[in-house]
N, C-alpha and C positions, 0 to 999 in steps of 0.2 A: 505527462502521463508515463507510459512505459518507457519510451525513448528518453525521457528526462530523468529516469532513475527513481521514480516515485514508488516502485515496487517495494513492499514490506517496509514502508515508512509511515509515520503518523499522518502524513498527508493522505496516503491511500486510505487509511482508516476513516478519515473524515469525509472523503469524497463519496458521492453516490455511485461511483463506478469502480470496478476492479481493473487493475492494470493488465491482467492476462486475458488473452483470447481463449475461450473455452472450446471453440469449434475446431476440432483436430484437423478437419479436412482443409481448413484455410492455411494450415501451417506446414510448409514443406519440411521434410526431414533435414535437420541441421547437424553437422559434425563440427564440434568446437574443440580446438586445441589450445590449452593454456601453456605458454612458454614462460617460465618464471625464473628470474635471477635469484639464486640462493647464495651468492657470494657473501663473504664475511660482513661486508658493509650493510647488507640487508638485515643483519641481526642486531644492529645498533639501535637502541631505543631513541626515539625522537623526543621532541619537547613534551609530548603527551605521555611519555613513559612507555609507549608501545612500539615494538620493533616493526619495521616495514614488512618483514616476512610474515608477521602475525596478521597485519592488515590485509596482505595479499591472500592469505588463507581464508580469512573472513569473506573477502570479496569473491573468491572462487566458490565458496560454499553458498553464498547468496545467489550467485550466477547460476549454479546448478539447480537451485530451487526454481528458477524461472524456466528452465528447459522442460520440454515435453517428454513423456516416457518413451516416445519413438526416436528422440534425438540421441546423439552419441557424443561422448566427450572423453578427453584424455588430458593428462598433466605431465609436462616435461619440466624438469628443473636442471639448471646448469650452474656450474662454477667454472673451473678450468676444463671440465668435461660435462657431458650431458647424459641424462638417463631418464627413463620413464618412472614417475611416481605412480601413475595409474595409466595403463595402456588404454587406447581408445575403446570404449565399451558403451553399451546401451545405458540410458539414464534411468531405466526402470529400477535398478538397484541404486537408488539415489543415496541412501545412507551409507552403503558400502563405499561408494565413490568419495563421499565427503569424509569418511573415516581415513581413506588413503591420503586425501589432501591434508588432513591434520598431522600426518607424519613428516611433513616438509620441515627441514631444519636448515639454518644458514651456516655456511663455512666456505673457505677457499676463495679463488680468484673469479675472473669473469671472462667467459668465452661465449658471446652471444651467438656466433656463427654455428657452434656445435649444437646448441639447443634448437636453433631455427632449422638447421639442416635435417635434424631428426624429425621435426614436425612436418617439414615439407615432404619428406619421403612417405610418411604415413598418409598425408592429405592427397597426394597424387593418386594413390591406390584406393582411396576411399570412394564408395559409390554414391554418397549423399549428394543431392542436387545443390545444397548450400553448404559451403565449407569456409570456416573462418578461423584465423589464428589471432590470439591476443598475446602480445609480447609485453612483459613488464620487466623493467630494468632500472637500476640507478646509475647506469652508464659505466664509464671506466673501461671501455673496450675499443679495440680497433674496428673500423668499419668493414674490413674485408670486402667481400662481394655481396653484402647483405642487401643493398639497394637493388642490384641486378637480380638477385634471387627472388626478392619479393615481387618485383615487376614481372619477371618471367612466370612466377607461380600464378599471378593474377591473369595475365594475358593468355597464357597457354592452358591453364587448368581451372580458371574461374575460382581460385582460392584467394580470398581477401585477407589482408593483414592490417591490424590496428596496433599501435604502439603506445604504451603508457610509460612516460619517462619521469622518474622521481627526481626532483631537484632541477638544476639547470641542464636542459637537454643539449644534445649535440646535433649538428645539421643532418648527419646521415640518418638519424632516427626519424626525423620528420620526413625526409626524402624517402625513406623506406615505407612509411605509411602511405605517402602520396602515390608512390609507384605500385604499392600493393592494393590500391583501391579501397583503403580503409581510412581510419581517422587517427590523428596524432593528438595525444593529450600530454601536456607538460604539467605535472602536478606539483604545485607549491605547498599545498597542505595535504598530507598523506591521508587524512580522514576522507578525502574525496574518492579514494580508490574504490571502495565498495559500490558507490553510486555509478562510477564510470564503468565498472565491470557489468553492472546490471544493464546500463544503457547499451553497451556494446553487444551484449547477448541478444537484446531485443532487435537492434538494428541489423544484426547478422541474418535474422530470419527473413527480413525484407517483407514481412507480412503486416506489420503494425502501421506503416505509413501508407495511407490510401490517397493517391493523388489523381483525381478525375473530377470533372465538372458534374455537379448534381444539385438538385433543388431539395433542401431538407423538407421532410414531410412532418406535418403536425400529427402527433399520436396521442396527445392528452391535453385537455384544457388546463390552463394555468394563468394566474394573474400576470406572469411574466410576459404572456402574449396578448394581454388586453389591448384591444384596438389595432392589433396587427393581423391582417388577413392574408398576407402573402409575403414572401421573402425572395430575394434574388439568389442565384446559384452560388454555392461555395466551390472551391477548387481542390479541396482536400481536407483530411482530418486524421486523427490518430485513433485507431481501433481500440475499443475497450469493451468491457462487459458490465451491463447494469447490475447493481446489487439487488437482492431480493425485494427489499421494501422501498426501493427508489421509484420515482416517477419519471419515465422517459417522455419528455415533452416534444422534442424534435428528434427524428431518426433519419438515417440514410435510407435510400431505396433498397428494395430487395435485390439480390438474395441475402445480403448480410443484415440489413435492418439494424445497423449499429447505432448506439446512442450518440447524438450530436449535442443535445441539451438535456441534462438530467438534473433532478433536484431531490432532496430528501431532508427529513428532520434528523439532526445529529445532536444527541444530548439536549442541551437547552437552546441550541441554535439551529441554523439551517445552512446547507451547503449546496452549491450549484457547480456542475461540471459542464463546460462547453469544450468539446473535443476538437473543434477547428481552431482558427486563430482570429485575431482582430486586426490584422495587418494586410498589406497588399499581397502577401504570398498566397494565402488561401481565401482571403476575404476581400479581394480587390473590388468585387461587386458590392460588398456590404459597406465598405467605408464611405461610399458615396450614396448609399441608400438613405432615403428620407427618414426611415424609421430606425436608423442605426443607433442614434442617441437614445431614443425612446426604449429600444430593446434592452440596452445595457442599464439604463436607469431603472427600469422595472425589474431587471434581474437582481440588481443590487438591493433595491427596495424590498424585494421578496425575502432576502436573507435577514432583513431587520424585522424580527418577528413582531407582529401585532398581537397584543393580548386582548382577547375578547372581554367585554364588560358583562360577564355572566357570573353566576354563582356556581363555582366548582369547588365542592367540599370533598376532602379525602380523609380517610381514617384507616387505621390498621387494627385488625381483630385477631387475637391469638387463639388458636384452637389446637390444643396439644402441642405438637412440634411444628405445626404449620401456621404461618401468618397469612392473612388475606388482606390485600389492599382493596378498599372499597371506595369508589368515587361516585358521588351523586352530582349530576350536572343539570342545571336549569338556566334558562335565559333570564334577562332582566325582568320579564313579566311573570316569572315563576313556572314557565312551561318547560317540560322535559327536553333536553338536548339529546337527540338520538343520532346514530350513525357516525359518531366520532371515532377517530383512529387515535387511540391513546396507548402510551407505553410509559413505564416507570423505570428509572434507574435507581437501584437500591445500593447505597453505599454503607457497608458494615463498619463496626468499630475499628477494624484493622485497615480501613480504607480500601478494601476489596469492593469491586462493583460488579453488578449483574443487571442486565436489562431484560424486562419481561413485558409482554404485551397484554393489555387489559381487554377482556371480552365483555360485550354488552349482555347482561343477564336479565334486565328488566328495563322498563321505560326510564331513561335517564340514569341508569345505574350500570357501572362497569366494575369488573372484578378481575383480580389476578392473585396468584399465590406464590409464596416463596418459603424456604425453610431457613429461619435465622439460626446461625450456629454459635454465635458468641453473645454473651450478655453485654449490654451497653447501649449507646446511642446510635441510632440508624438515621440516615438522611434519605428521603425519598423525593426524587425530582420527577414529577409527572409532566409529560409533554405530549403534544399531539395537535391535531387539527380537525376541523369540521367545516362544512359548507353551510352557511346561513345567509338567507336572502341573496343567494347566488354569489356570495363572497367567501373566499377561503380564509379562515381565521385560525391563528395559532393559539395554543394554550400552554401556559407554564404555571406550575404550582409546586412550591417547595414545602415539604412537610418533615417534621421530625417525629421519631418514635423511639421509645426506650424499652428494651427487653430486660426485665428485672431478673434477679436471681430466683431460683426455684424456692417455693415456700419453705422447704426444710431448712433453708439457710437463714430464715427470719429469726431474729432474737426474740426470746420470750420476755415481754415487757411487763408481765404481771408481777406484783410484789409478793414474795413468799415470806409472810410475817413470821411464821414458825421457825423457818431457817435462820432468819436474822436474829430472833431471840436466842436461839441455841448458840449462834456464833458469839453473841454478846456475853452470854454466861461463861463460855469456855475461855474467852480472852479477858 
């Protein structure tokens, strides 16, 4: 989830929970200082054709996206000297801060101590309750007193330091992170940098990891919990925010009521999020629980969508510039199916997609509208679910539809005999 770097990834799109916590009161103010190596070697393109300095900028921009408006951040770059690219400032001007990050360029040598000292001075004076430094370098510098500086900053001022080393690291960088109460990342593949930055930003707030014993509470009925009437305590979880159309099946106790088990329909499939773990760290009581295997078996089974043996017919009706998707649903006996939750993903001829929710407008009938913009073939993937005979059943229906050209583009197929005779006489 958030500590794992899922923020702004396709995995976050697919899951029924958002990575960010929306409750501002749970998030103590954080000041984050990025200390970035801008030496000439950072400007050399790697195997992917992208320079390390460009990936560092992308990583910082993503990291800033994860910060809250009340947080503060600043950027220091160093070669043989250090300077502020962006002095520590509130994140409410997110775009302005990101624009300054974009001005970072690579050149010169490497003096990590100069960059770190500049950050340390600012952090000591900063009033935020959470203060964190992220140092990114590709090495090539003397250790100086960096280990002692990071250790002192952590022990005396509660400022943590994490280090990201590109390529083969040196011992003092890992010792620096250990003494500074942070994490050490040795990056073999530079594409990992944005994910590591996002993870570090989350961990620095110390709000996303909840470690305490609690019994998850059932908040919605689901086939995943069939035959399970109670569950033992969990010892922790990663805080997240349920998405609007997701179903939260298990939640943590108040005051947070965070999702522990959430599920939803995603496109033609289904996705489940379990925000605790399945190992002895947080689920020590679960791995020996009699229903442990049953729980996971039913969770996996739920994601394998069952298609109901019902008559679900869909068509598209064009009225002016607007197209209506009309779905008629009946069961095997011909009776109307009511109360279904249906949506359709409309894929246009240019492969652009939009998802719209169908509303029930009559017994067994559901409708939604969209505006087709391009002539050509459209794909409509209608998905959803309904409860029948106390069983939750999923629906999948794939349909095609073609938007023809306007009538004025039609060719006149009538034969003009007089015109043909005139042409024959002339020629």
